[in-house]
C-alpha positions in Angstrom: -33.6 2.6 35.7 -30.4 1.2 37.4 -27.7 3.6 36.5 -24.7 2.2 35.6 -21.4 3.7 34.3 -21.8 2.0 31.2 -25.2 3.8 30.6 -24.0 7.0 32.0 -21.0 6.8 29.9 -23.5 6.0 26.6 -26.1 8.9 27.7 -23.2 11.1 28.0 -21.5 10.3 24.5 -24.9 10.5 22.6 -25.8 13.8 24.3 -22.4 15.6 23.5 -22.8 14.1 19.6 -26.3 15.7 19.4 -25.9 19.0 21.4 -22.5 19.5 19.6 -24.4 19.4 16.3 -27.4 21.7 18.0 -24.4 24.1 18.6 -23.3 24.1 15.0 -26.4 24.0 12.9 -29.0 25.3 15.3 -30.9 22.2 15.2 -31.0 18.6 14.7 -30.3 17.3 18.0 -33.2 14.8 18.3 -32.1 13.1 15.1 -29.4 12.3 17.1 -30.2 10.9 20.4 -33.7 9.9 20.1 -33.1 6.9 17.9 -30.0 6.4 19.8 -31.4 6.8 23.0 -34.3 4.5 22.2 -32.1 1.2 22.6 -31.9 1.8 26.3 -35.2 4.5 27.0 -38.9 4.3 26.3 -39.4 7.1 23.7 -41.9 8.4 26.6 -39.1 9.2 28.6 -36.8 10.4 25.5 -39.2 13.6 23.9 -39.7 14.8 27.6 -35.9 14.6 28.4 -35.1 16.4 25.2 -37.7 19.3 25.9 -36.2 19.9 29.1 -32.9 21.1 27.1 -33.9 22.1 24.1 -36.6 24.8 25.3 -33.9 26.8 27.8 -31.1 26.3 24.7 -33.6 27.2 22.0 -34.9 30.6 24.2 -31.0 31.6 24.5 -29.9 31.2 21.0 -33.0 33.2 20.1 -31.7 35.6 22.5 -28.3 35.6 21.5 -28.8 36.3 18.3 -31.8 38.7 18.5 -29.9 41.6 16.8 -30.4 39.1 13.4 -34.0 37.9 14.5 -37.3 39.1 12.4 -40.6 38.8 13.7 -41.3 39.7 10.3 -39.7 36.6 8.8 -40.6 34.2 11.6 -44.4 35.1 13.0 -45.9 34.1 10.0 -44.2 31.1 9.3 -44.9 29.8 12.9 -48.4 30.5 12.1 -48.2 28.8 9.0 -46.9 25.5 10.4 -49.6 25.7 13.2 -52.1 25.6 11.0 -50.4 22.7 9.2 -50.1 20.6 12.0 -54.1 20.4 12.5 -54.8 18.7 9.2 -51.9 16.6 9.5 -52.8 15.1 13.1 -55.9 14.5 11.6 -54.4 12.2 8.5 -52.4 10.8 11.3 -55.4 8.6 11.9 -56.1 7.1 8.0 -52.7 8.1 6.2 -49.9 6.7 8.4 -48.3 4.0 6.5 -44.7 3.0 6.1 -44.8 4.2 2.4 -46.3 7.3 2.6 -43.5 7.8 5.5 -40.7 6.3 3.1 -42.0 8.7 0.6 -41.2 11.3 2.9 -38.0 10.3 3.7 -36.7 10.1 0.1 -38.6 13.3 -0.7 -36.2 15.1 2.2 -33.1 13.6 1.0 -33.9 15.1 -2.8 -34.7 18.2 -1.6 -31.1 18.2 0.8 -29.1 16.7 -2.2 -30.5 19.9 -4.0 -29.5 22.2 -1.5 -26.0 20.5 -1.8 -25.4 21.0 -5.5 -27.3 24.6 -5.8 -25.4 27.4 -6.9 -25.5 29.4 -3.8 -24.1 32.7 -5.7 -27.3 33.1 -7.2 -30.1 35.2 -4.3 -33.2 33.6 -3.7 -35.4 36.1 -2.4 -38.1 35.9 -0.2 -41.8 34.9 -1.8 -44.7 34.3 0.3 -46.3 31.7 -1.5 -43.4 29.7 -1.2 -43.3 30.4 2.2 -46.7 29.9 3.2 -46.7 26.4 1.3 -43.3 25.2 2.7 -44.4 26.1 6.4 -47.8 24.5 6.2 -46.1 21.3 4.6 -44.0 20.9 8.0 -46.7 21.6 9.8 -48.4 18.7 8.1 -45.2 16.3 8.2 -45.1 17.3 12.1 -48.9 16.7 12.8 -48.1 12.7 10.9 -44.6 12.2 12.0 -43.5 14.7 14.3 -41.0 15.7 11.9 -40.7 19.3 11.0 -38.2 20.1 8.7 -39.4 21.5 5.6 -39.2 25.4 6.8 -35.3 24.6 7.6 -35.2 24.0 3.6 -37.0 27.4 2.9 -35.0 29.1 5.4 -31.9 27.8 3.9 -32.9 29.1 0.9 -33.6 33.1 2.3 -32.1 33.6 5.3 -28.8 36.1 4.9 -26.3 34.6 7.7 -25.9 31.9 9.8 -26.8 33.9 12.7 -30.0 35.3 11.2 -30.6 31.6 9.9 -30.3 30.4 14.2 -32.2 33.1 15.5 -35.3 32.4 13.2 -35.4 28.3 13.3 -34.6 28.7 17.1 -37.6 30.8 17.6 -40.0 28.6 16.2 -38.8 25.5 18.1 -38.8 27.7 20.9 -42.6 28.6 20.6 -43.6 24.9 19.7 -41.4 23.6 22.9 -43.1 26.4 25.2 -46.4 24.9 24.1 -45.4 21.4 24.5 -43.9 21.4 28.0 -47.2 23.3 29.3 -49.4 19.9 27.7 -46.4 17.6 29.0 -47.1 19.3 32.6 -51.1 18.9 32.0 -51.0 15.7 31.4 -48.8 14.6 33.5 -46.2 13.3 31.4 -43.1 14.6 33.6 -42.3 11.9 36.6 -38.9 11.0 38.6 -37.6 8.4 35.5 -37.6 11.4 33.5 -36.2 14.0 35.6 -33.5 11.0 36.4 -32.7 10.8 32.6 -32.6 14.7 32.6 -29.9 14.6 35.7 -27.6 11.9 33.8 -28.0 13.8 30.7 -26.8 17.4 31.9 -22.8 16.9 31.4 -23.4 15.7 27.9 -25.7 18.3 26.9 -23.5 21.0 28.1 -20.5 20.1 26.8 -21.5 19.2 23.5 -23.8 22.6 23.4 -20.8 24.9 24.3 -17.7 22.9 22.4 -20.3 22.9 19.3 -21.2 26.7 19.8 -17.3 27.2 20.0 -16.5 25.8 16.7 -19.4 27.2 14.9 -17.4 30.6 15.7 -14.4 29.0 14.0 -15.9 27.8 11.0 -16.8 30.0 7.4 -20.0 30.2 6.1 -19.7 28.0 3.5 -18.5 25.1 6.1 -21.8 26.1 8.1 -23.9 25.9 5.7 -22.9 22.4 4.0 -23.3 21.2 7.8 -27.0 22.6 7.9 -27.6 20.7 4.8 -25.9 17.6 6.3 -28.0 17.6 9.3 -30.8 18.1 7.0 -30.4 15.1 5.1 -29.5 12.9 7.9 -33.2 14.0 8.7 -34.3 12.4 5.5 -32.6 9.6 6.0 -33.5 8.5 9.7 -37.4 9.1 8.2 -36.3 6.5 5.5 -34.9 3.6 7.4 -37.5 4.5 10.4 -40.2 3.8 8.0 -38.2 0.5 6.6 -38.1 -1.0 9.7 -41.6 -0.3 10.5 -42.7 -2.2 7.1 
Protein backbone atom coordinates (compact mmCIF):
# COMPACT_ATOMS: atom_id res chain seq x y z
CA UNK A 1 0.00 0.00 0.00
CA UNK A 2 1.55 3.26 -1.15
CA UNK A 3 0.63 6.13 1.18
CA UNK A 4 0.05 9.39 -0.69
CA UNK A 5 -1.49 12.71 0.31
CA UNK A 6 -4.49 11.96 -1.93
CA UNK A 7 -5.06 8.56 -0.32
CA UNK A 8 -4.60 9.91 3.20
CA UNK A 9 -7.10 12.73 2.49
CA UNK A 10 -9.63 10.27 1.07
CA UNK A 11 -9.34 7.98 4.09
CA UNK A 12 -9.59 10.97 6.44
CA UNK A 13 -12.81 12.37 4.96
CA UNK A 14 -14.50 8.96 4.64
CA UNK A 15 -13.77 8.10 8.26
CA UNK A 16 -14.72 11.58 9.41
CA UNK A 17 -18.15 11.21 7.75
CA UNK A 18 -18.63 7.65 9.03
CA UNK A 19 -17.83 8.40 12.65
CA UNK A 20 -19.62 11.74 12.58
CA UNK A 21 -22.73 9.65 11.92
CA UNK A 22 -21.68 7.25 14.70
CA UNK A 23 -21.45 10.16 17.12
CA UNK A 24 -24.90 11.37 16.07
CA UNK A 25 -26.90 8.15 15.71
CA UNK A 26 -24.91 5.62 17.73
CA UNK A 27 -24.50 3.29 14.75
CA UNK A 28 -24.07 3.27 10.98
CA UNK A 29 -20.34 3.93 10.58
CA UNK A 30 -19.64 0.75 8.53
CA UNK A 31 -22.54 1.59 6.19
CA UNK A 32 -20.56 4.64 5.06
CA UNK A 33 -16.92 3.63 5.43
CA UNK A 34 -16.97 0.03 4.14
CA UNK A 35 -18.33 0.58 0.59
CA UNK A 36 -16.33 3.78 0.03
CA UNK A 37 -13.03 2.45 1.35
CA UNK A 38 -13.54 -0.63 -0.83
CA UNK A 39 -12.56 1.48 -3.87
CA UNK A 40 -8.96 1.42 -2.60
CA UNK A 41 -8.73 -1.39 -0.05
CA UNK A 42 -9.64 -5.06 0.15
CA UNK A 43 -12.56 -5.95 2.45
CA UNK A 44 -10.16 -8.20 4.39
CA UNK A 45 -8.47 -4.97 5.50
CA UNK A 46 -11.56 -2.80 5.99
CA UNK A 47 -13.54 -4.99 8.42
CA UNK A 48 -10.65 -5.52 10.88
CA UNK A 49 -9.80 -1.81 10.70
CA UNK A 50 -13.40 -0.81 11.48
CA UNK A 51 -13.36 -3.31 14.34
CA UNK A 52 -10.28 -1.67 15.88
CA UNK A 53 -12.25 1.56 16.23
CA UNK A 54 -15.76 0.19 16.75
CA UNK A 55 -14.86 -1.90 19.80
CA UNK A 56 -13.48 0.88 22.04
CA UNK A 57 -16.00 3.46 20.81
CA UNK A 58 -18.97 1.17 21.47
CA UNK A 59 -17.54 0.37 24.90
CA UNK A 60 -17.12 4.08 25.62
CA UNK A 61 -20.69 4.88 24.54
CA UNK A 62 -22.08 2.13 26.78
CA UNK A 63 -20.09 3.48 29.74
CA UNK A 64 -21.04 7.08 29.04
CA UNK A 65 -24.75 6.19 28.90
CA UNK A 66 -24.56 3.50 31.61
CA UNK A 67 -27.24 5.17 33.74
CA UNK A 68 -29.69 4.67 30.86
CA UNK A 69 -28.52 1.12 30.13
CA UNK A 70 -30.81 -1.83 30.82
CA UNK A 71 -29.23 -5.30 31.11
CA UNK A 72 -32.75 -6.72 31.39
CA UNK A 73 -33.57 -5.34 27.93
CA UNK A 74 -30.24 -5.72 26.15
CA UNK A 75 -29.17 -9.24 27.22
CA UNK A 76 -32.24 -11.12 25.87
CA UNK A 77 -31.86 -9.18 22.62
CA UNK A 78 -28.21 -10.15 22.35
CA UNK A 79 -28.97 -13.84 23.00
CA UNK A 80 -31.76 -13.80 20.39
CA UNK A 81 -29.41 -12.26 17.83
CA UNK A 82 -26.70 -14.84 18.52
CA UNK A 83 -29.24 -17.66 18.15
CA UNK A 84 -30.24 -16.24 14.76
CA UNK A 85 -26.63 -16.05 13.55
CA UNK A 86 -26.35 -19.87 13.60
CA UNK A 87 -29.13 -20.68 11.08
CA UNK A 88 -28.21 -17.56 9.11
CA UNK A 89 -24.68 -18.85 8.68
CA UNK A 90 -25.99 -22.26 7.62
CA UNK A 91 -28.40 -20.67 5.11
CA UNK A 92 -25.51 -18.70 3.62
CA UNK A 93 -24.50 -21.84 1.74
CA UNK A 94 -27.91 -22.32 0.15
CA UNK A 95 -29.72 -18.98 0.05
CA UNK A 96 -27.24 -16.28 -0.91
CA UNK A 97 -28.74 -15.27 -4.25
CA UNK A 98 -28.95 -11.60 -5.19
CA UNK A 99 -32.77 -11.82 -5.21
CA UNK A 100 -32.92 -12.61 -1.50
CA UNK A 101 -30.42 -9.88 -0.68
CA UNK A 102 -32.33 -7.36 -2.80
CA UNK A 103 -35.53 -8.37 -1.02
CA UNK A 104 -33.83 -7.76 2.31
CA UNK A 105 -32.81 -4.27 1.16
CA UNK A 106 -36.37 -3.46 0.05
CA UNK A 107 -37.73 -4.76 3.37
CA UNK A 108 -35.34 -2.54 5.33
CA UNK A 109 -36.33 0.49 3.23
CA UNK A 110 -40.01 -0.32 3.85
CA UNK A 111 -39.48 -0.57 7.60
CA UNK A 112 -37.57 2.71 7.52
CA UNK A 113 -40.41 4.41 5.65
CA UNK A 114 -42.88 3.15 8.25
CA UNK A 115 -40.63 4.43 11.04
CA UNK A 116 -40.45 7.83 9.32
CA UNK A 117 -44.22 8.22 8.91
CA UNK A 118 -45.36 6.61 12.19
CA UNK A 119 -47.07 8.75 14.81
CA UNK A 120 -44.41 8.97 17.52
CA UNK A 121 -46.85 10.37 20.09
CA UNK A 122 -48.38 6.90 20.46
CA UNK A 123 -46.50 4.84 23.05
CA UNK A 124 -45.37 1.38 21.90
CA UNK A 125 -44.83 -1.01 24.79
CA UNK A 126 -42.24 -3.77 25.08
CA UNK A 127 -43.40 -7.11 23.67
CA UNK A 128 -41.31 -10.22 24.32
CA UNK A 129 -42.47 -12.07 21.21
CA UNK A 130 -41.81 -9.07 18.93
CA UNK A 131 -38.40 -8.57 20.54
CA UNK A 132 -37.32 -12.19 20.05
CA UNK A 133 -38.66 -12.26 16.47
CA UNK A 134 -36.93 -8.99 15.46
CA UNK A 135 -33.62 -9.90 17.09
CA UNK A 136 -33.62 -13.49 15.78
CA UNK A 137 -34.31 -12.20 12.27
CA UNK A 138 -31.53 -9.66 12.77
CA UNK A 139 -29.17 -12.50 13.68
CA UNK A 140 -30.23 -14.53 10.63
CA UNK A 141 -29.61 -11.59 8.30
CA UNK A 142 -26.27 -10.99 10.03
CA UNK A 143 -25.25 -14.59 9.45
CA UNK A 144 -26.37 -14.39 5.82
CA UNK A 145 -25.12 -10.98 4.77
CA UNK A 146 -23.48 -9.30 7.78
CA UNK A 147 -26.48 -6.94 8.12
CA UNK A 148 -27.63 -6.54 11.71
CA UNK A 149 -30.35 -3.89 11.58
CA UNK A 150 -33.74 -5.39 12.43
CA UNK A 151 -33.13 -5.10 16.18
CA UNK A 152 -32.41 -1.39 15.60
CA UNK A 153 -35.98 -0.95 14.32
CA UNK A 154 -37.33 -2.65 17.45
CA UNK A 155 -35.21 -0.52 19.77
CA UNK A 156 -36.28 2.63 17.92
CA UNK A 157 -39.90 1.75 18.70
CA UNK A 158 -39.59 0.77 22.36
CA UNK A 159 -36.64 2.69 23.85
CA UNK A 160 -37.45 5.78 25.86
CA UNK A 161 -34.88 8.44 25.07
CA UNK A 162 -31.90 8.55 22.75
CA UNK A 163 -29.36 7.91 25.51
CA UNK A 164 -31.03 4.61 26.37
CA UNK A 165 -31.13 3.76 22.67
CA UNK A 166 -27.40 4.48 22.30
CA UNK A 167 -26.48 2.53 25.43
CA UNK A 168 -28.42 -0.61 24.48
CA UNK A 169 -27.47 -0.67 20.80
CA UNK A 170 -23.79 -0.05 21.55
CA UNK A 171 -23.78 -2.79 24.21
CA UNK A 172 -24.94 -5.33 21.62
CA UNK A 173 -22.38 -4.06 19.09
CA UNK A 174 -19.65 -4.06 21.76
CA UNK A 175 -20.16 -7.72 22.74
CA UNK A 176 -20.26 -8.72 19.07
CA UNK A 177 -17.08 -6.70 18.45
CA UNK A 178 -15.23 -8.38 21.32
CA UNK A 179 -16.09 -11.84 19.95
CA UNK A 180 -14.82 -10.81 16.53
CA UNK A 181 -11.60 -9.36 17.93
CA UNK A 182 -10.73 -12.70 19.55
CA UNK A 183 -11.75 -14.57 16.39
CA UNK A 184 -9.56 -12.34 14.23
CA UNK A 185 -6.60 -12.67 16.59
CA UNK A 186 -6.86 -16.46 16.72
CA UNK A 187 -7.21 -16.73 12.94
CA UNK A 188 -4.28 -14.35 12.33
CA UNK A 189 -6.30 -11.76 10.40
CA UNK A 190 -4.41 -8.73 11.70
CA UNK A 191 -1.23 -7.80 9.84
CA UNK A 192 1.04 -4.79 9.31
CA UNK A 193 -1.08 -3.44 6.44
CA UNK A 194 -4.20 -3.38 8.60
CA UNK A 195 -2.25 -1.64 11.37
CA UNK A 196 -1.07 0.94 8.84
CA UNK A 197 -4.68 1.55 7.71
CA UNK A 198 -5.68 1.91 11.38
CA UNK A 199 -2.94 4.49 11.85
CA UNK A 200 -3.92 6.64 8.87
CA UNK A 201 -7.65 6.32 9.73
CA UNK A 202 -7.23 7.46 13.34
CA UNK A 203 -7.36 11.26 12.79
CA UNK A 204 -10.59 11.12 10.78
CA UNK A 205 -12.21 8.65 13.18
CA UNK A 206 -11.44 10.67 16.31
CA UNK A 207 -12.35 14.05 14.85
CA UNK A 208 -15.55 12.74 13.23
CA UNK A 209 -16.74 11.03 16.41
CA UNK A 210 -15.93 14.03 18.63
CA UNK A 211 -17.70 16.49 16.31
CA UNK A 212 -20.68 14.14 15.84
CA UNK A 213 -21.03 13.69 19.61
CA UNK A 214 -20.90 17.46 20.14
CA UNK A 215 -23.55 18.09 17.49
CA UNK A 216 -25.71 15.35 19.05
CA UNK A 217 -25.95 17.34 22.30
CA UNK A 218 -27.21 20.39 20.38
CA UNK A 219 -30.07 18.60 18.59
CA UNK A 220 -33.49 17.75 19.98
CA UNK A 221 -34.88 14.21 20.19
CA UNK A 222 -37.11 14.58 17.11
CA UNK A 223 -34.15 15.51 14.90
CA UNK A 224 -31.99 12.72 16.32
CA UNK A 225 -34.69 10.11 15.72
CA UNK A 226 -34.98 11.29 12.11
CA UNK A 227 -31.22 10.88 11.72
CA UNK A 228 -31.44 7.36 13.19
CA UNK A 229 -34.18 6.44 10.72
CA UNK A 230 -32.19 7.95 7.84
CA UNK A 231 -29.13 5.86 8.75
CA UNK A 232 -31.35 2.77 9.03
CA UNK A 233 -32.74 3.39 5.53
CA UNK A 234 -29.21 4.03 4.26
CA UNK A 235 -28.43 0.47 5.34
CA UNK A 236 -31.35 -0.87 3.30
CA UNK A 237 -30.35 1.17 0.27
CA UNK A 238 -26.76 -0.04 0.56
CA UNK A 239 -27.91 -3.67 0.64
CA UNK A 240 -30.19 -3.17 -2.37
CA UNK A 241 -27.52 -1.45 -4.49
CA UNK A 242 -24.95 -4.08 -3.57
CA UNK A 243 -27.37 -6.87 -4.51
CA UNK A 244 -28.18 -5.33 -7.90
CA UNK A 245 -24.50 -4.70 -8.60
CA UNK A 246 -23.75 -8.38 -8.01
CA UNK A 247 -26.59 -9.57 -10.22
